[in-house]
C-alpha positions as CSV (number, residue, x, y, z in Angstrom):
1,M,23.8,22.0,-18.3
2,K,26.7,20.6,-20.4
3,D,27.5,18.2,-17.5
4,C,23.9,16.9,-17.5
5,F,24.1,16.1,-21.3
6,C,27.4,14.3,-20.6
7,Y,25.8,12.3,-17.8
8,F,22.9,11.1,-19.9
9,D,25.2,10.3,-22.8
10,I,27.5,8.1,-20.6
11,F,24.4,6.6,-19.0
12,K,22.9,5.7,-22.4
13,H,26.0,4.0,-23.8
14,K,27.7,2.5,-20.7
15,R,24.8,1.3,-18.6
16,K,25.6,-2.4,-19.2
17,N,28.9,-2.0,-17.5
18,I,29.8,-0.7,-14.0
19,K,31.2,2.8,-14.5
20,T,32.1,5.5,-12.0
21,F,32.7,9.0,-13.1
22,M,32.9,12.5,-11.6
23,L,30.5,15.3,-12.4
24,H,32.0,18.7,-11.8
25,D,29.8,21.7,-11.4
26,N,31.9,24.5,-9.9
27,K,32.8,23.2,-6.5
28,I,30.3,20.4,-6.4
29,K,31.5,16.8,-7.1
30,A,29.4,13.8,-7.1
31,N,30.3,10.1,-7.5
32,V,27.8,8.3,-9.7
33,M,27.8,4.6,-10.0
34,L,26.0,3.0,-12.9
35,L,25.0,-0.5,-12.0
36,G,24.4,-2.8,-15.0
37,R,20.7,-3.1,-15.5
38,L,18.7,-0.7,-13.4
39,N,15.7,-3.0,-13.0
40,D,17.7,-5.7,-11.2
41,A,17.8,-4.0,-7.8
42,Y,14.8,-3.2,-5.7
43,P,14.2,-2.3,-2.0
44,I,13.8,-5.4,0.2
45,R,11.0,-5.5,2.8
46,H,12.6,-7.4,5.7
47,E,10.7,-10.1,7.6
48,T,10.9,-8.0,10.8
49,H,9.0,-5.2,9.1
50,I,6.3,-7.6,7.8
51,L,6.0,-9.2,11.3
52,E,5.7,-5.8,12.9
53,Q,2.9,-4.8,10.5
54,K,1.1,-8.1,11.1
55,S,1.3,-7.6,14.9
56,E,0.0,-4.1,14.6
57,T,-2.9,-5.1,12.4
58,F,-3.8,-7.9,14.8
59,L,-3.9,-5.5,17.7
60,R,-6.0,-2.9,15.8
61,N,-8.4,-5.6,14.7
62,H,-9.1,-6.6,18.3
63,I,-9.6,-3.1,19.7
64,P,-13.3,-2.2,20.1
65,Q,-14.8,0.1,17.5
66,G,-15.1,3.7,18.7
67,W,-11.8,3.5,20.6
68,T,-8.8,5.4,19.4
69,V,-5.4,3.8,18.6
70,N,-2.4,6.1,18.1
71,R,1.3,5.6,17.7
72,P,3.4,8.1,19.7
73,Q,6.4,9.6,17.9
74,N,8.8,9.1,20.7
75,D,7.7,6.0,22.4
76,Y,10.3,5.2,25.1
77,G,8.6,1.7,25.4
78,V,5.1,2.8,24.6
79,D,4.1,1.5,21.1
80,F,0.4,2.5,21.2
81,E,-1.9,4.9,23.1
82,I,-5.4,3.5,23.2
83,G,-8.3,5.9,24.1
84,I,-11.1,4.0,25.8
85,A,-14.7,4.8,25.2
86,E,-16.9,4.3,28.2
87,N,-20.6,4.0,27.2
88,G,-19.6,5.5,23.9
89,E,-17.9,8.5,25.5
90,L,-14.2,9.3,25.6
91,K,-13.6,10.5,29.1
92,G,-9.8,10.5,29.1
93,L,-9.3,6.9,30.1
94,Q,-6.3,5.5,28.4
95,L,-4.4,2.3,28.0
96,L,-0.7,2.2,26.9
97,V,0.6,-0.9,25.0
98,Q,4.0,-2.2,24.4
99,L,3.8,-4.7,21.5
100,K,6.3,-7.4,20.9
101,A,6.2,-10.0,18.1
102,S,7.8,-13.2,17.1
103,Q,7.3,-15.8,14.4
104,N,7.4,-18.7,16.8
105,S,6.1,-19.4,20.3
106,S,8.5,-19.3,23.3
107,G,8.0,-23.0,23.5
108,H,6.3,-23.1,26.9
109,E,2.9,-24.8,27.2
110,N,1.2,-22.3,29.5
111,K,3.0,-19.1,28.9
112,E,4.7,-16.8,26.4
113,T,7.9,-14.8,27.3
114,I,9.3,-11.5,26.3
115,R,12.5,-9.7,27.3
116,L,12.0,-6.2,28.9
117,R,14.7,-3.7,29.5
118,I,14.9,-2.6,33.1
119,P,15.0,1.1,32.4
120,T,11.9,0.7,30.2
121,Y,10.1,-1.2,33.0
122,N,11.0,1.5,35.5
123,Y,9.7,4.2,33.1
124,L,6.4,2.3,32.3
125,R,5.8,1.6,36.0
126,S,6.2,5.3,36.9
127,L,3.4,6.4,34.4
128,L,0.0,7.2,35.7
129,T,-1.6,5.6,32.7
130,V,-2.2,1.8,32.9
131,V,0.2,-0.2,30.8
132,K,-0.4,-3.6,29.1
133,L,2.4,-5.8,27.5
134,V,1.3,-7.7,24.5
135,K,3.1,-10.4,22.5
136,Y,2.0,-11.5,19.0
137,V,2.9,-14.9,17.8
138,E,2.7,-15.2,14.0
139,L,2.5,-19.0,13.7
140,E,-0.4,-19.1,16.2
141,N,-2.0,-15.9,14.8
142,E,-2.6,-14.9,18.4
143,A,-1.5,-12.3,20.9
144,Y,-1.1,-12.7,24.6
145,W,-1.2,-9.9,27.2
146,I,-0.4,-9.0,30.8
147,F,-0.9,-5.8,32.8
148,L,2.4,-4.3,33.8
149,R,1.2,-4.2,37.5
150,D,1.1,-8.1,37.4
151,V,4.7,-8.4,36.2
152,R,7.0,-9.7,38.9
153,P,10.6,-8.8,37.8
154,H,13.5,-11.0,38.9
155,Y,16.9,-9.6,38.1
156,T,20.3,-9.0,39.6
157,E,22.0,-5.6,40.0
158,N,24.1,-6.0,36.8
159,Q,21.3,-7.2,34.5
160,R,19.9,-4.9,31.8
161,T,16.9,-7.0,30.9
162,F,14.6,-9.5,32.5
163,T,12.0,-12.1,31.3
164,V,8.3,-11.4,31.5
165,H,6.0,-14.4,31.7
166,I,2.6,-13.9,30.0
167,P,-0.1,-16.5,30.7
168,K,-1.4,-18.1,27.5
169,T,-4.9,-17.9,28.9
170,N,-4.7,-14.1,28.3
171,K,-5.6,-14.2,24.6
172,L,-6.2,-10.9,23.0
173,S,-8.7,-12.5,20.6
174,E,-10.8,-13.6,23.6
175,I,-10.5,-10.5,25.9
176,D,-13.5,-9.2,27.7
177,W,-13.0,-5.5,27.0
178,G,-15.9,-4.5,29.4
179,A,-14.2,-6.2,32.3
180,T,-10.8,-4.9,31.2
181,T,-12.1,-1.4,31.0
182,A,-13.5,-1.7,34.6
183,I,-10.0,-2.9,35.8
184,I,-8.3,0.0,33.9
185,R,-10.7,2.5,35.5
186,Q,-10.0,1.1,38.9
187,I,-6.3,1.1,38.5
188,T,-6.3,4.6,37.1
189,D,-8.5,6.0,39.8
190,K,-6.3,4.4,42.4
191,K,-3.2,6.0,40.9
192,L,-4.8,9.4,40.6
193,G,-6.0,9.1,44.2
194,A,-2.5,8.4,45.4
195,V,-1.2,11.4,43.5
196,N,-3.9,13.8,44.7
197,G,-3.6,12.5,48.3
């Protein structure tokens, strides 16, 4: 208790200077740094966090109402699990999304590009659930998508990543979710059929 009074006394009188002192409480020692004015330092929200939040908000805003959107704790390349409602009913049909984001476009007229790790690609390809890759471009306030099955990887044996080309015609803001659901159902049934023989 005596140490606590000592701490606050030093804090009160020395807070305009940088002071380091030791607090001793039996075997516990703590270094305490008093930094000038306490209200000069605040946490900084980095641009990458802001961009990530914008991309997530954009995605969520363009998912049909009645569908579910969840973030898995351990993603391994899956950023979102989307539960698809068919005629208002959740029948177990799902879509997995890997979401990338950038401030600027890739600079190509007809496509956006992302880098994808080869182990991540192999993992996503092995899943029974349909996977969609999505890239959000902040300056265009648009996201572009491609089904993983339509990705054509080109890489050498020693590469760890490869480039995915996403057509700019695949705008998330203009997607026909009815047609997309039918494709997802077709792919899912085909995968399940292959597993069940």
